FIKOLZA-1660 file (N, C-alpha, C; in steps of 0.1 Angstrom, whole numbers, plus 5000, padded with zeros to 4 digits):
% residues 241
   i   px   py   pz ch aa at
   1 5008 4988 4999  A  M  N
   1 5001 5000 5000  A  M CA
   1 5009 5012 5000  A  M  C
   2 5006 5024 4992  A  K  N
   2 5012 5034 4992  A  K CA
   2 5006 5045 5001  A  K  C
   3 5014 5049 5011  A  I  N
   3 5010 5060 5020  A  I CA
   3 5017 5074 5020  A  I  C
   4 5007 5083 5019  A  A  N
   4 5011 5096 5022  A  A CA
   4 5012 5101 5036  A  A  C
   5 5024 5107 5043  A  L  N
   5 5023 5110 5056  A  L CA
   5 5022 5126 5056  A  L  C
   6 5010 5133 5061  A  I  N
   6 5008 5147 5063  A  I CA
   6 5011 5149 5077  A  I  C
   7 5023 5156 5079  A  G  N
   7 5028 5156 5093  A  G CA
   7 5041 5147 5093  A  G  C
   8 5053 5154 5096  A  Y  N
   8 5064 5145 5095  A  Y CA
   8 5072 5149 5109  A  Y  C
   9 5065 5151 5121  A  G  N
   9 5072 5151 5131  A  G CA
   9 5075 5139 5138  A  G  C
  10 5077 5138 5152  A  K  N
  10 5080 5126 5158  A  K CA
  10 5070 5115 5156  A  K  C
  11 5056 5118 5155  A  M  N
  11 5048 5109 5153  A  M CA
  11 5048 5104 5138  A  M  C
  12 5048 5113 5129  A  G  N
  12 5050 5109 5114  A  G CA
  12 5062 5099 5112  A  G  C
  13 5073 5103 5118  A  K  N
  13 5084 5093 5116  A  K CA
  13 5083 5081 5123  A  K  C
  14 5075 5081 5135  A  T  N
  14 5072 5067 5140  A  T CA
  14 5062 5059 5132  A  T  C
  15 5052 5065 5126  A  I  N
  15 5043 5058 5116  A  I CA
  15 5049 5053 5105  A  I  C
  16 5060 5060 5099  A  E  N
  16 5069 5058 5088  A  E CA
  16 5076 5044 5090  A  E  C
  17 5081 5043 5102  A  M  N
  17 5088 5032 5108  A  M CA
  17 5079 5021 5106  A  M  C
  18 5067 5021 5114  A  V  N
  18 5057 5009 5115  A  V CA
  18 5052 5007 5102  A  V  C
  19 5049 5015 5094  A  A  N
  19 5043 5012 5079  A  A CA
  19 5052 5004 5072  A  A  C
  20 5066 5008 5072  A  K  N
  20 5076 5002 5064  A  K CA
  20 5077 4985 5069  A  K  C
  21 5078 4986 5082  A  E  N
  21 5078 4972 5087  A  E CA
  21 5067 4963 5084  A  E  C
  22 5054 4970 5082  A  R  N
  22 5044 4962 5076  A  R CA
  22 5043 4960 5061  A  R  C
  23 5054 4965 5054  A  G  N
  23 5054 4962 5039  A  G CA
  23 5049 4974 5031  A  G  C
  24 5046 4984 5038  A  H  N
  24 5041 4997 5029  A  H CA
  24 5051 5007 5025  A  H  C
  25 5047 5013 5015  A  E  N
  25 5056 5023 5008  A  E CA
  25 5051 5038 5013  A  E  C
  26 5062 5046 5016  A  I  N
  26 5059 5061 5018  A  I CA
  26 5061 5068 5006  A  I  C
  27 5050 5072 5000  A  V  N
  27 5051 5081 4987  A  V CA
  27 5053 5095 4988  A  V  C
  28 5050 5101 5000  A  A  N
  28 5048 5116 5002  A  A CA
  28 5053 5118 5017  A  A  C
  29 5061 5128 5020  A  K  N
  29 5062 5133 5033  A  K CA
  29 5061 5145 5034  A  K  C
  30 5047 5152 5039  A  I  N
  30 5045 5165 5038  A  I CA
  30 5046 5170 5053  A  I  C
  31 5057 5182 5053  A  D  N
  31 5060 5188 5067  A  D CA
  31 5055 5203 5066  A  D  C
  32 5046 5205 5059  A  S  N
  32 5040 5220 5058  A  S CA
  32 5027 5220 5052  A  S  C
  33 5019 5230 5055  A  S  N
  33 5006 5231 5052  A  S CA
  33 5006 5236 5035  A  S  C
  34 5017 5240 5031  A  D  N
  34 5019 5244 5018  A  D CA
  34 5019 5234 5008  A  D  C
  35 5011 5225 5006  A  F  N
  35 5011 5214 4996  A  F CA
  35 4997 5214 4987  A  F  C
  36 4997 5207 4977  A  S  N
  36 4985 5207 4969  A  S CA
  36 4980 5191 4968  A  S  C
  37 4969 5189 4962  A  A  N
  37 4964 5175 4961  A  A CA
  37 4973 5168 4952  A  A  C
  38 4980 5173 4943  A  L  N
  38 4989 5166 4933  A  L CA
  38 5001 5160 4941  A  L  C
  39 5004 5167 4952  A  D  N
  39 5016 5160 4960  A  D CA
  39 5014 5146 4966  A  D  C
  40 5001 5143 4967  A  I  N
  40 4997 5132 4975  A  I CA
  40 4989 5122 4966  A  I  C
  41 4987 5125 4953  A  A  N
  41 4979 5119 4943  A  A CA
  41 4981 5105 4941  A  A  C
  42 4994 5101 4944  A  D  N
  42 4999 5088 4940  A  D CA
  42 4994 5078 4952  A  D  C
  43 4991 5083 4963  A  A  N
  43 4989 5075 4975  A  A CA
  43 4974 5068 4974  A  A  C
  44 4975 5056 4983  A  D  N
  44 4962 5047 4984  A  D CA
  44 4956 5053 4996  A  D  C
  45 4964 5061 5005  A  V  N
  45 4957 5066 5017  A  V CA
  45 4965 5074 5024  A  V  C
  46 4961 5084 5030  A  A  N
  46 4969 5094 5037  A  A CA
  46 4967 5094 5051  A  A  C
  47 4978 5096 5059  A  I  N
  47 4977 5097 5073  A  I CA
  47 4981 5112 5079  A  I  C
  48 4972 5117 5085  A  E  N
  48 4973 5132 5088  A  E CA
  48 4975 5134 5105  A  E  C
  49 4988 5138 5108  A  F  N
  49 4990 5141 5121  A  F CA
  49 4996 5155 5121  A  F  C
  50 4989 5165 5123  A  T  N
  50 4997 5179 5121  A  T CA
  50 4990 5189 5132  A  T  C
  51 4986 5201 5130  A  Q  N
  51 4979 5209 5140  A  Q CA
  51 4964 5213 5138  A  Q  C
  52 4957 5216 5148  A  P  N
  52 4944 5219 5147  A  P CA
  52 4940 5229 5137  A  P  C
  53 4948 5241 5136  A  D  N
  53 4946 5251 5127  A  D CA
  53 4946 5248 5113  A  D  C
  54 4951 5236 5107  A  V  N
  54 4954 5234 5095  A  V CA
  54 4949 5218 5091  A  V  C
  55 4942 5212 5100  A  A  N
  55 4938 5198 5098  A  A CA
  55 4927 5198 5089  A  A  C
  56 4918 5208 5091  A  Y  N
  56 4905 5207 5080  A  Y CA
  56 4911 5209 5067  A  Y  C
  57 4919 5218 5063  A  Q  N
  57 4921 5221 5050  A  Q CA
  57 4931 5210 5044  A  Q  C
  58 4938 5202 5052  A  N  N
  58 4945 5190 5048  A  N CA
  58 4935 5180 5044  A  N  C
  59 4925 5179 5052  A  I  N
  59 4914 5169 5048  A  I CA
  59 4907 5172 5033  A  I  C
  60 4906 5185 5032  A  I  N
  60 4901 5188 5018  A  I CA
  60 4910 5186 5006  A  I  C
  61 4922 5187 5010  A  K  N
  61 4932 5186 4998  A  K CA
  61 4932 5170 4997  A  K  C
  62 4929 5161 5006  A  C  N
  62 4929 5146 5003  A  C CA
  62 4917 5143 4997  A  C  C
  63 4906 5150 4999  A  Y  N
  63 4893 5147 4991  A  Y CA
  63 4896 5153 4977  A  Y  C
  64 4904 5162 4976  A  E  N
  64 4905 5168 4961  A  E CA
  64 4914 5158 4953  A  E  C
  65 4924 5150 4960  A  A  N
  65 4932 5140 4954  A  A CA
  65 4926 5127 4954  A  A  C
  66 4913 5127 4960  A  N  N
  66 4905 5113 4959  A  N CA
  66 4913 5101 4967  A  N  C
  67 4920 5106 4979  A  V  N
  67 4928 5098 4987  A  V CA
  67 4921 5096 4999  A  V  C
  68 4917 5085 5006  A  P  N
  68 4912 5084 5019  A  P CA
  68 4922 5090 5028  A  P  C
  69 4915 5094 5039  A  V  N
  69 4924 5102 5049  A  V CA
  69 4920 5098 5062  A  V  C
  70 4932 5095 5072  A  V  N
  70 4931 5090 5084  A  V CA
  70 4936 5100 5093  A  V  C
  71 4929 5107 5103  A  V  N
  71 4932 5120 5108  A  V CA
  71 4935 5117 5123  A  V  C
  72 4946 5119 5126  A  G  N
  72 4951 5119 5142  A  G CA
  72 4951 5131 5150  A  G  C
  73 4950 5144 5142  A  T  N
  73 4950 5156 5147  A  T CA
  73 4937 5157 5157  A  T  C
  74 4940 5165 5168  A  T  N
  74 4926 5166 5175  A  T CA
  74 4925 5181 5178  A  T  C
  75 4914 5185 5182  A  A  N
  75 4910 5199 5185  A  A CA
  75 4907 5206 5173  A  A  C
  76 4902 5200 5163  A  W  N
  76 4900 5205 5149  A  W CA
  76 4883 5203 5148  A  W  C
  77 4876 5198 5157  A  Y  N
  77 4863 5192 5156  A  Y CA
  77 4852 5202 5153  A  Y  C
  78 4854 5214 5154  A  E  N
  78 4845 5226 5150  A  E CA
  78 4843 5223 5135  A  E  C
  79 4850 5218 5128  A  H  N
  79 4849 5215 5111  A  H CA
  79 4845 5199 5110  A  H  C
  80 4842 5194 5119  A  F  N
  80 4841 5179 5117  A  F CA
  80 4828 5177 5110  A  F  C
  81 4818 5182 5113  A  E  N
  81 4805 5181 5105  A  E CA
  81 4805 5185 5091  A  E  C
  82 4811 5195 5089  A  A  N
  82 4815 5199 5074  A  A CA
  82 4822 5190 5067  A  A  C
  83 4833 5184 5073  A  A  N
  83 4841 5174 5066  A  A CA
  83 4834 5161 5064  A  A  C
  84 4826 5157 5073  A  A  N
  84 4819 5145 5074  A  A CA
  84 4809 5145 5062  A  A  C
  85 4801 5157 5063  A  E  N
  85 4791 5156 5051  A  E CA
  85 4797 5158 5038  A  E  C
  86 4808 5165 5037  A  Q  N
  86 4815 5165 5023  A  Q CA
  86 4819 5150 5019  A  Q  C
  87 4823 5144 5028  A  A  N
  87 4827 5128 5025  A  A CA
  87 4816 5121 5022  A  A  C
  88 4805 5121 5027  A  K  N
  88 4793 5114 5024  A  K CA
  88 4786 5118 5010  A  K  C
  89 4786 5132 5007  A  V  N
  89 4782 5137 4995  A  V CA
  89 4791 5133 4983  A  V  C
  90 4802 5136 4985  A  E  N
  90 4814 5131 4974  A  E CA
  90 4819 5118 4974  A  E  C
  91 4814 5109 4983  A  R  N
  91 4819 5095 4984  A  R CA
  91 4834 5095 4986  A  R  C
  92 4838 5102 4995  A  K  N
  92 4853 5104 5000  A  K CA
  92 4854 5093 5013  A  K  C
  93 4864 5091 5017  A  C  N
  93 4868 5084 5030  A  C CA
  93 4874 5093 5041  A  C  C
  94 4867 5093 5051  A  L  N
  94 4874 5102 5064  A  L CA
  94 4873 5091 5076  A  L  C
  95 4886 5090 5082  A  F  N
  95 4886 5081 5094  A  F CA
  95 4894 5091 5104  A  F  C
  96 4885 5091 5116  A  T  N
  96 4892 5100 5125  A  T CA
  96 4890 5094 5140  A  T  C
  97 4899 5097 5148  A  A  N
  97 4900 5091 5161  A  A CA
  97 4907 5101 5170  A  A  C
  98 4901 5102 5182  A  T  N
  98 4911 5110 5191  A  T CA
  98 4923 5103 5196  A  T  C
  99 4923 5089 5194  A  N  N
  99 4936 5081 5198  A  N CA
  99 4934 5069 5191  A  N  C
 100 4946 5066 5183  A  F  N
 100 4945 5053 5176  A  F CA
 100 4951 5041 5183  A  F  C
 101 4956 5042 5196  A  S  N
 101 4961 5030 5203  A  S CA
 101 4949 5021 5204  A  S  C
 102 4952 5008 5202  A  I  N
 102 4942 4997 5205  A  I CA
 102 4941 4997 5220  A  I  C
 103 4949 4998 5228  A  G  N
 103 4948 4998 5243  A  G CA
 103 4938 5010 5249  A  G  C
 104 4941 5020 5241  A  V  N
 104 4932 5034 5246  A  V CA
 104 4919 5030 5242  A  V  C
 105 4916 5023 5230  A  N  N
 105 4902 5021 5225  A  N CA
 105 4897 5011 5232  A  N  C
 106 4903 5002 5240  A  I  N
 106 4898 4993 5249  A  I CA
 106 4893 5000 5261  A  I  C
 107 4902 5009 5266  A  L  N
 107 4898 5017 5277  A  L CA
 107 4885 5025 5274  A  L  C
 108 4884 5032 5263  A  F  N
 108 4871 5037 5261  A  F CA
 108 4859 5028 5262  A  F  C
 109 4861 5016 5259  A  H  N
 109 4850 5007 5258  A  H CA
 109 4846 5003 5272  A  H  C
 110 4858 5000 5280  A  M  N
 110 4855 4998 5294  A  M CA
 110 4850 5009 5302  A  M  C
 111 4852 5023 5299  A  N  N
 111 4849 5034 5305  A  N CA
 111 4834 5036 5303  A  N  C
 112 4829 5033 5291  A  E  N
 112 4814 5034 5289  A  E CA
 112 4807 5024 5297  A  E  C
 113 4812 5011 5297  A  K  N
 113 4805 5000 5306  A  K CA
 113 4805 5003 5320  A  K  C
 114 4817 5007 5325  A  L  N
 114 4818 5012 5339  A  L CA
 114 4810 5023 5342  A  L  C
 115 4809 5034 5334  A  S  N
 115 4799 5045 5338  A  S CA
 115 4783 5041 5338  A  S  C
 116 4782 5033 5329  A  A  N
 116 4768 5027 5331  A  A CA
 116 4764 5020 5342  A  A  C
 117 4776 5012 5348  A  I  N
 117 4774 5004 5359  A  I CA
 117 4773 5014 5371  A  I  C
 118 4780 5024 5371  A  M  N
 118 4782 5034 5383  A  M CA
 118 4769 5042 5385  A  M  C
 119 4763 5041 5373  A  N  N
 119 4750 5050 5375  A  N CA
 119 4739 5047 5384  A  N  C
 120 4742 5035 5389  A  Q  N
 120 4733 5029 5400  A  Q CA
 120 4739 5033 5414  A  Q  C
 121 4752 5038 5416  A  F  N
 121 4757 5038 5429  A  F CA
 121 4763 5054 5428  A  F  C
 122 4752 5061 5435  A  D  N
 122 4756 5076 5434  A  D CA
 122 4765 5080 5445  A  D  C
 123 4769 5072 5456  A  E  N
 123 4778 5074 5465  A  E CA
 123 4793 5077 5460  A  E  C
 124 4796 5073 5447  A  Y  N
 124 4808 5076 5441  A  Y CA
 124 4809 5087 5433  A  Y  C
 125 4818 5096 5435  A  D  N
 125 4821 5107 5426  A  D CA
 125 4831 5103 5416  A  D  C
 126 4832 5109 5405  A  V  N
 126 4840 5105 5394  A  V CA
 126 4849 5117 5390  A  V  C
 127 4861 5115 5388  A  S  N
 127 4872 5124 5381  A  S CA
 127 4881 5119 5373  A  S  C
 128 4886 5129 5365  A  M  N
 128 4899 5122 5354  A  M CA
 128 4910 5130 5357  A  M  C
 129 4921 5124 5351  A  T  N
 129 4934 5130 5350  A  T CA
 129 4941 5125 5337  A  T  C
 130 4948 5135 5332  A  E  N
 130 4955 5131 5318  A  E CA
 130 4970 5140 5320  A  E  C
 131 4980 5133 5316  A  T  N
 131 4993 5136 5317  A  T CA
 131 4999 5135 5302  A  T  C
 132 5005 5146 5296  A  H  N
 132 5012 5144 5283  A  H CA
 132 5025 5152 5285  A  H  C
 133 5033 5150 5274  A  H  N
 133 5046 5157 5272  A  H CA
 133 5045 5174 5271  A  H  C
 134 5054 5181 5273  A  M  N
 134 5051 5195 5274  A  M CA
 134 5048 5200 5259  A  M  C
 135 5052 5195 5250  A  Q  N
 135 5048 5200 5235  A  Q CA
 135 5034 5199 5232  A  Q  C
 136 5026 5193 5240  A  K  N
 136 5012 5190 5236  A  K CA
 136 5006 5203 5238  A  K  C
 137 4999 5209 5228  A  K  N
 137 4993 5223 5231  A  K CA
 137 4978 5223 5236  A  K  C
 138 4971 5214 5231  A  D  N
 138 4955 5214 5235  A  D CA
 138 4954 5206 5250  A  D  C
 139 4946 5210 5257  A  H  N
 139 4941 5205 5270  A  H CA
 139 4928 5208 5272  A  H  C
 140 4921 5199 5278  A  P  N
 140 4922 5185 5279  A  P CA
 140 4927 5179 5266  A  P  C
 141 4932 5168 5267  A  S  N
 141 4936 5160 5255  A  S CA
 141 4923 5154 5248  A  S  C
 142 4926 5151 5235  A  G  N
 142 4913 5147 5227  A  G CA
 142 4908 5132 5234  A  G  C
 143 4918 5125 5239  A  T  N
 143 4916 5111 5245  A  T CA
 143 4907 5114 5257  A  T  C
 144 4911 5125 5264  A  A  N
 144 4905 5128 5277  A  A CA
 144 4889 5132 5274  A  A  C
 145 4889 5140 5264  A  V  N
 145 4874 5145 5259  A  V CA
 145 4865 5133 5255  A  V  C
 146 4871 5124 5247  A  T  N
 146 4864 5112 5244  A  T CA
 146 4861 5102 5256  A  T  C
 147 4868 5102 5266  A  L  N
 147 4866 5095 5279  A  L CA
 147 4855 5102 5287  A  L  C
 148 4856 5116 5286  A  A  N
 148 4845 5124 5295  A  A CA
 148 4832 5123 5288  A  A  C
 149 4833 5123 5275  A  E  N
 149 4818 5121 5266  A  E CA
 149 4812 5106 5270  A  E  C
 150 4820 5096 5271  A  G  N
 150 4815 5083 5276  A  G CA
 150 4811 5082 5287  A  G  C
 151 4815 5090 5296  A  I  N
 151 4809 5092 5310  A  I CA
 151 4796 5099 5310  A  I  C
 152 4797 5113 5303  A  L  N
 152 4784 5119 5303  A  L CA
 152 4773 5112 5298  A  L  C
 153 4776 5104 5288  A  S  N
 153 4764 5098 5280  A  S CA
 153 4758 5086 5288  A  S  C
 154 4765 5083 5299  A  N  N
 154 4759 5071 5306  A  N CA
 154 4757 5074 5321  A  N  C
 155 4763 5084 5326  A  L  N
 155 4762 5088 5341  A  L CA
 155 4753 5099 5342  A  L  C
 156 4741 5097 5348  A  D  N
 156 4731 5109 5348  A  D CA
 156 4734 5121 5357  A  D  C
 157 4744 5117 5367  A  R  N
 157 4747 5128 5377  A  R CA
 157 4758 5137 5371  A  R  C
 158 4763 5134 5361  A  K  N
 158 4771 5144 5356  A  K CA
 158 4768 5149 5340  A  K  C
 159 4768 5165 5341  A  K  N
 159 4763 5170 5328  A  K CA
 159 4772 5176 5319  A  K  C
 160 4784 5181 5324  A  E  N
 160 4794 5187 5316  A  E CA
 160 4807 5186 5322  A  E  C
 161 4818 5184 5313  A  Y  N
 161 4832 5184 5317  A  Y CA
 161 4836 5198 5318  A  Y  C
 162 4847 5198 5329  A  I  N
 162 4855 5209 5330  A  I CA
 162 4869 5207 5331  A  I  C
 163 4876 5213 5319  A  G  N
 163 4892 5208 5318  A  G CA
 163 4900 5219 5327  A  G  C
 164 4908 5215 5335  A  L  N
 164 4917 5223 5344  A  L CA
 164 4931 5219 5342  A  L  C
 165 4940 5227 5341  A  L  N
 165 4954 5226 5342  A  L CA
 165 4958 5223 5357  A  L  C
 166 4970 5218 5359  A  E  N
 166 4973 5212 5373  A  E CA
 166 4973 5223 5384  A  E  C
 167 4977 5235 5380  A  Q  N
 167 4975 5244 5391  A  Q CA
 167 4963 5252 5393  A  Q  C
 168 4954 5252 5381  A  Q  N
 168 4943 5260 5381  A  Q CA
 168 4932 5256 5392  A  Q  C
 169 4924 5264 5396  A  K  N
 169 4915 5262 5406  A  K CA
 169 4901 5267 5399  A  K  C
 170 4890 5260 5404  A  A  N
 170 4876 5265 5398  A  A CA
 170 4867 5257 5410  A  A  C
 171 4855 5266 5411  A  N  N
 171 4844 5261 5418  A  N CA
 171 4835 5251 5411  A  N  C
 172 4836 5238 5414  A  L  N
 172 4830 5229 5406  A  L CA
 172 4817 5225 5413  A  L  C
 173 4806 5225 5405  A  G  N
 173 4795 5218 5410  A  G CA
 173 4793 5204 5411  A  G  C
 174 4782 5200 5417  A  P  N
 174 4780 5185 5417  A  P CA
 174 4779 5177 5404  A  P  C
 175 4775 5186 5394  A  F  N
 175 4770 5180 5380  A  F CA
 175 4783 5182 5372  A  F  C
 176 4794 5187 5376  A  D  N
 176 4807 5188 5367  A  D CA
 176 4817 5178 5369  A  D  C
 177 4821 5173 5358  A  L  N
 177 4832 5161 5358  A  L CA
 177 4845 5170 5355  A  L  C
 178 4853 5170 5366  A  Q  N
 178 4867 5175 5365  A  Q CA
 178 4877 5166 5357  A  Q  C
 179 4885 5173 5347  A  I  N
 179 4894 5167 5340  A  I CA
 179 4908 5175 5343  A  I  C
 180 4916 5169 5351  A  R  N
 180 4927 5176 5356  A  R CA
 180 4940 5173 5346  A  R  C
 181 4946 5183 5338  A  S  N
 181 4957 5180 5328  A  S CA
 181 4970 5184 5334  A  S  C
 182 4981 5176 5333  A  K  N
 182 4994 5178 5337  A  K CA
 182 5002 5177 5326  A  K  C
 183 5011 5185 5323  A  R  N
 183 5022 5185 5313  A  R CA
 183 5037 5184 5319  A  R  C
 184 5043 5173 5315  A  E  N
 184 5057 5169 5320  A  E CA
 184 5064 5165 5311  A  E  C
 185 5078 5164 5312  A  P  N
 185 5086 5161 5301  A  P CA
 185 5085 5145 5297  A  P  C
 186 5086 5142 5283  A  D  N
 186 5086 5129 5280  A  D CA
 186 5074 5117 5284  A  D  C
 187 5064 5123 5284  A  I  N
 187 5050 5116 5288  A  I CA
 187 5042 5113 5274  A  I  C
 188 5044 5103 5268  A  P  N
 188 5035 5100 5256  A  P CA
 188 5021 5102 5258  A  P  C
 189 5017 5097 5271  A  G  N
 189 5001 5098 5274  A  G CA
 189 4998 5092 5286  A  G  C
 190 4990 5097 5296  A  Y  N
 190 4985 5088 5305  A  Y CA
 190 4970 5093 5309  A  Y  C
 191 4962 5083 5310  A  H  N
 191 4948 5088 5311  A  H CA
 191 4940 5080 5325  A  H  C
 192 4936 5086 5334  A  A  N
 192 4929 5078 5344  A  A CA
 192 4915 5084 5345  A  A  C
 193 4906 5073 5349  A  V  N
 193 4891 5077 5355  A  V CA
 193 4891 5071 5367  A  V  C
 194 4886 5077 5378  A  K  N
 194 4884 5074 5392  A  K CA
 194 4872 5075 5398  A  K  C
 195 4867 5066 5402  A  Y  N
 195 4853 5067 5411  A  Y CA
 195 4857 5064 5427  A  Y  C
 196 4853 5074 5434  A  E  N
 196 4858 5075 5448  A  E CA
 196 4846 5077 5455  A  E  C
 197 4844 5069 5467  A  S  N
 197 4835 5072 5477  A  S CA
 197 4842 5074 5490  A  S  C
 198 4834 5073 5500  A  S  N
 198 4840 5075 5515  A  S CA
 198 4848 5064 5520  A  S  C
 199 4845 5052 5513  A  I  N
 199 4851 5038 5519  A  I CA
 199 4861 5032 5509  A  I  C
 200 4860 5036 5495  A  D  N
 200 4870 5029 5487  A  D CA
 200 4869 5039 5472  A  D  C
 201 4879 5034 5463  A  E  N
 201 4880 5041 5451  A  E CA
 201 4881 5029 5440  A  E  C
 202 4877 5031 5428  A  I  N
 202 4878 5023 5416  A  I CA
 202 4885 5032 5406  A  I  C
 203 4896 5026 5399  A  E  N
 203 4903 5035 5389  A  E CA
 203 4905 5027 5376  A  E  C
 204 4903 5030 5365  A  I  N
 204 4909 5024 5353  A  I CA
 204 4920 5035 5345  A  I  C
 205 4928 5029 5339  A  S  N
 205 4937 5038 5334  A  S CA
 205 4945 5033 5321  A  S  C
 206 4950 5041 5315  A  H  N
 206 4960 5037 5304  A  H CA
 206 4972 5046 5305  A  H  C
 207 4985 5037 5304  A  N  N
 207 4998 5045 5303  A  N CA
 207 5003 5042 5290  A  N  C
 208 5006 5050 5280  A  A  N
 208 5014 5047 5269  A  A CA
 208 5029 5048 5274  A  A  C
 209 5036 5036 5270  A  K  N
 209 5050 5037 5273  A  K CA
 209 5060 5043 5261  A  K  C
 210 5053 5044 5249  A  N  N
 210 5060 5052 5239  A  N CA
 210 5050 5055 5227  A  N  C
 211 5054 5060 5216  A  R  N
 211 5044 5064 5204  A  R CA
 211 5040 5053 5196  A  R  C
 212 5046 5040 5199  A  M  N
 212 5045 5029 5189  A  M CA
 212 5029 5024 5188  A  M  C
 213 5022 5024 5200  A  G  N
 213 5008 5020 5200  A  G CA
 213 5000 5030 5191  A  G  C
 214 5002 5042 5192  A  F  N
 214 4994 5051 5184  A  F CA
 214 4997 5051 5169  A  F  C
 215 5010 5048 5166  A  A  N
 215 5015 5048 5153  A  A CA
 215 5008 5035 5146  A  A  C
 216 5010 5022 5153  A  K  N
 216 5004 5011 5149  A  K CA
 216 4990 5011 5144  A  K  C
 217 4982 5016 5154  A  G  N
 217 4968 5020 5153  A  G CA
 217 4966 5028 5142  A  G  C
 218 4975 5039 5139  A  A  N
 218 4970 5046 5127  A  A CA
 218 4972 5038 5113  A  A  C
 219 4983 5031 5114  A  V  N
 219 4987 5024 5102  A  V CA
 219 4975 5011 5099  A  V  C
 220 4970 5006 5109  A  I  N
 220 4960 4997 5107  A  I CA
 220 4948 5004 5104  A  I  C
 221 4945 5015 5110  A  A  N
 221 4932 5022 5102  A  A CA
 221 4934 5025 5089  A  A  C
 222 4946 5029 5086  A  A  N
 222 4950 5031 5070  A  A CA
 222 4947 5019 5062  A  A  C
 223 4952 5009 5066  A  E  N
 223 4949 4996 5058  A  E CA
 223 4936 4992 5058  A  E  C
 224 4928 4995 5067  A  W  N
 224 4912 4992 5068  A  W CA
 224 4906 5002 5060  A  W  C
 225 4911 5015 5058  A  S  N
 225 4904 5026 5052  A  S CA
 225 4905 5024 5035  A  S  C
 226 4913 5018 5031  A  K  N
 226 4919 5018 5016  A  K CA
 226 4906 5012 5009  A  K  C
 227 4903 5020 4999  A  D  N
 227 4891 5019 4990  A  D CA
 227 4878 5020 4996  A  D  C
 228 4877 5025 5009  A  K  N
 228 4863 5026 5014  A  K CA
 228 4858 5041 5012  A  K  C
 229 4845 5042 5012  A  T  N
 229 4840 5054 5014  A  T CA
 229 4831 5057 5026  A  T  C
 230 4831 5069 5031  A  G  N
 230 4824 5072 5043  A  G CA
 230 4830 5077 5053  A  G  C
 231 4824 5077 5064  A  V  N
 231 4829 5085 5077  A  V CA
 231 4832 5072 5089  A  V  C
 232 4842 5071 5094  A  F  N
 232 4846 5060 5101  A  F CA
 232 4854 5065 5114  A  F  C
 233 4855 5054 5124  A  G  N
 233 4862 5056 5137  A  G CA
 233 4868 5043 5142  A  G  C
 234 4874 5043 5151  A  M  N
 234 4880 5030 5157  A  M CA
 234 4870 5021 5161  A  M  C
 235 4858 5025 5165  A  R  N
 235 4848 5017 5167  A  R CA
 235 4843 5007 5157  A  R  C
 236 4843 5014 5144  A  D  N
 236 4842 5005 5132  A  D CA
 236 4852 4996 5130  A  D  C
 237 4866 5000 5131  A  L  N
 237 4876 4990 5129  A  L CA
 237 4875 4979 5138  A  L  C
 238 4874 4982 5152  A  L  N
 238 4873 4972 5161  A  L CA
 238 4862 4964 5164  A  L  C
 239 4851 4969 5159  A  N  N
 239 4838 4961 5159  A  N CA
 239 4836 4960 5174  A  N  C
 240 4835 4967 5183  A  F  N
 240 4830 4964 5197  A  F CA
 240 4816 4965 5197  A  F  C
 241 4809 4956 5204  A  D  N
 241 4796 4957 5206  A  D CA
 241 4791 4966 5216  A  D  C
% end
């Protein structure tokens, strides 16, 4: 399979290594938003890991090249509905995920199941923490937001999430779900959901040891997306019930 890499930072280079190990060819390495559809036209699929302010325009260029696109950039989702609608109307392929790690997506599934169970036990309050490397610009992370949305859709006593950096203070109400974000050197990604009562606590978490899990998941998503049309995510790929 021929892959175009849109974004050639640390993640792009790790994806390149994984893709080559799986027998794929890298036909384009784009490290600037200043590129055209012609630059990626030879690819079977593109993998996009850039910045939120350019992700949407990169997706449109993939549509123009008629190349399925797998998007790992987060915090661009104000444009998601427009990108998804265009993909459906023009029969393009858009695959998005806040996290491509298979382990994290297992955590997403467990989180939804646990929050549905905990809806019966209102003596437990729930909170979240996420820790990433210092270069990560958005907070809370896209992964943390997906976890929060899984909780809010299943736990009646929480209505919205509140993202706070480590030193920030806020007056949280009983219906608020706190996400505490930390930024430390050389942390690929750590996420935890904790339910705590006066007598015990229950916690589920995922700790990424390196970027390999994210890169492998992105390449698997690219393999799955080849020759497809529509809008997809990791739930489609993994087929969780």
